[in-house]
N, C-alpha and C positions, 0 to 999 in steps of 0.2 A: 398442437402447440398450446391451445388454450387450456386443455386438461393438465398439461405439464405445469403451466404457469399457476393454475389454481391450486394444484397439489403443493407447489413450492410455497405459495403464500400461506397455506394452512400451517406450515411449520414456523412462520416468522413471528417474532414478538412484535407487540404494537405496531448488518454490514456485508570473470573467473580469475578466482584468485589462483596463485601459483600452485598451491597444494591441493590434493584431492579432499575437498570439504565433505564429500559424501561418505568417506571412510568411517566405518563404525556407526553410521546412522541407522536408525530403526525404520526409516521411511522406505516403503516398498518401491520397486521400480515402477515408473509411470505406466509401462506397457503391461504391468501385472494386473491392472484394474479390469475387471469383467463386470459389465453392467447387465443386470437381469431385471426387467420391468416387473412391477407388482402384477400378480395375476397370471404370470407365465406367458403373457402375450408378447408381441413385438412392436417396436416403434421405429419409424424411419428417422434415425438420428440426423441424416442429411437434411431433412426438412426442418428439424429443430434449429440447426446451426445456420441454414440458408435463410431462415426467416428474417435474420438480421443482416443488413447490408454490409456491415463491417465488423470483423473480429480482429483484435490485436493479439490475443492469447491463443497459443496452440494447446490443444487437449488431445490425449490419446485414450480412446475407449474401445475395448474389445480388439486391441491391436491396430485400430484405424485412427488416422489423424484427422482432427476436425479443428475449425477455427482459423486463427491467424498464424503469424510467423514467429512470434516471440514465446520461447519456452519458459514462461514464468512459473510453471509448476515444478521446475527443477532449477531454481534460481540460486546461484552460489551465495548471494547475500543472505538468504534465509538460512542456508546451511551454516554460514559463518556465525550468524546470530545464535543458532542452536548449539554450536560448538562452544561459544563463549558463555552462554546462559541457557541451560537446558529448558526447553519449552514444555517438557512433560509435566502435566498436572497444573499448568499455569493458566491464569485468566489473562487474555491478551486483547488489547484494543488495536485494531488496524485502521489507519486513516487512509482512505482512498483505495477502495476494493478493486477498481477497474472492472474486470470480468471474473474475479474470484480465483485467479491462479495462485496468488500468494496465500489466500485464505485456505485453499486446498492444502498447500504445503504445511501451514501452521496446524491445521487439523491433523494431518498425517504424522506430524512430529510429536503428537501427544498432548497438545494444549487441551486443558479441561473445558475451556469455553473461549470462543473467538467472537468478539463483536466487531463487525467491519462496516465502516461508514462510507457510503458512496453518494456523490452529489448528482450524478447524471441519471435521469430516469431510465434511459435505454440500457445503460450499464447495470443499473440495479435489477432490471428484469432479467438480463443475461445471468447475473449472479444467482438469481432465484432458480434459473434453469440448472446451473452448475451445482447448486446446493442439492437439488432433487436428484440429478443424474448420479452424483458421487455420494449421495446419502450422508451429507455433512450435518449430522444431527447436533453437533456441538458448535456449529457456526451459525450466527444470526446476522443477517444483513439489514442495515438500516439506511433508508433513503434520507439523507440529511447533509447539511453543510458543516464541514469540519470547523468553520469559524464559530459554530454554535455548540460545539462539544464541551461540556462542563462536568464538573464533579456532581452537581445536583442532578443532572440528566442521565449520567452514565455510571456513576460510582467509581470505585477504585480498581486498579489493575496491577498485576505483577510486572507487566511491561507494556509499553506502548510502541508500536511499530509504525514509523512514518517514512515509507519508501516512496520517493517520487511525488511528494505532495507539498513540502514547504516552499519550493520555488514557484508554486502556482498561487501563492498568497500575497496579498498587498501588505499585510501586517503580520508576518510570521512570529514576531516577538510576542504579540498578544496571544496567539494560539499556544505558543510554548508556555506562557504564564498560566493559561488555563490547564494545560496538561500537567504542569508541575504540582498541582493539587491532587492529581489522580494516580500518581505512580512514583516510584523511586528509581525507575529505569526507563530510558528512552533509547530506541535504536533508530537512527536516522540515515537515510541516503538522500542527498539533495545536490542540486547545482548551486554553485557560488559564482559571483562575479570575479573577473580579473581585469587587467588593463585592456584586453582586446575584445572581450565579449561579456555581456551584451553590448551593443553599440550605444553610444550616448554618454552624457556626462555623469560624473560621480555625484550621487545625492546623499544627503544626510537626513535621516528620518528620526523622529522622536517617538518613543513609545513608553508610556508610563514613567516619564522622567528621565529615561536613558536615550542616548543617541547612537545610531549605527550608520555606517557608510556602506554604499552599494550602488546598484544601478537598477533602472526600471526595465522590465521586460514586457513586451506587448503580447498578450495572450491571443490564441487563435480564434476565439469566439465559440459560440454554442454548437456549431456544426463540426468543429474539430474535436474528435473523440479523446485526444490526449491533451487537450487544453484545459486550463483552469476555468472556474466559473466567473471570475472577475475579469474585467477588460485589461487590467494591468497587474503585474506582480512585482515584488521587490526581491532582488537577489543580493543579499549581503556579501561582502568579501568574506573569505574563510575566517579571518581573525575576528570579524564582527559577528559572524554566526556563533563562533565559540564564546564571544562576549555575551551574546543573547542567552546562551545556555548557562554560562556562569552566573549571570544576573538573576536567574531563577533558582539558584542554589544547587545546581548540578555541576559535576566535574566531567568535562568532555574529554574523550580520548579518540583521536583520529586513527581509524583502523586501516584506511585505504584512501587513495586519492588518484585522480587521473583526469582524462578529458574524453569527450565523445562527440561524434558527428563532424560534419564538414566545417563547423565553426569552432571545433575543439573546445566545446563548452566544459568548463571545469566542474568536477564533481568530487564529493567526499563521502565517506562512510564513517559514522560517529556512534559510539556507545557512550551514554552519559548516565551517571549514577548520582544518587543523593543519599547521604547518610541519614 
């Protein structure tokens, strides 16, 4: 395990919809991946994956399944993005790497470079393992807080992908303002408030002179792998989220919406562009 981790760090700088979204895609089937360790030796991949107590993402290597239950390496949201805006040759910023499943997809779909930011140390180490196992030479994982992502620190990108991250933030409007200086395209999947969820009263928050309505969500804490890093987050209503995006000079287009889980938490997929 330690050798794999060291090798991965050496590559690091200082991250269903109704129709068949995979049709015409250049991404190879997940089971097509064959891993051959350097030097022609063998490695017990079970030991690598079992080193971590919890995995959320399912990976297929040499025809065998490892990791968790969520097939984020074949996610329809990423296929949808590539269908709308080809990722081939693009520089992509991904916010919230989790365990590298979406990063793997972005790489396979031909992105020139993927910078993927992950705030949890254990998830970052998992990403390093996935980078090494799948030889993701065009993917660079960064251990960092998305609240601190700025133009000065990261540069500009052809597109920024924020799937499952905005609803973990206490001030998503501030993060969106930072991102607006770094790209002309945003792809967002996030939860929004509605009348029934989250529980609690409607709040009005102010950010940079603008006000937005939504509700507070209590995050699960540092021991919950799918939780945000802050104790509370702010879920705006859908129209207020679109208002946030409009206030930074982008035109949002809702591609899909629905609800998930026992609480039927509302979610939406948005592509936003700036002239």
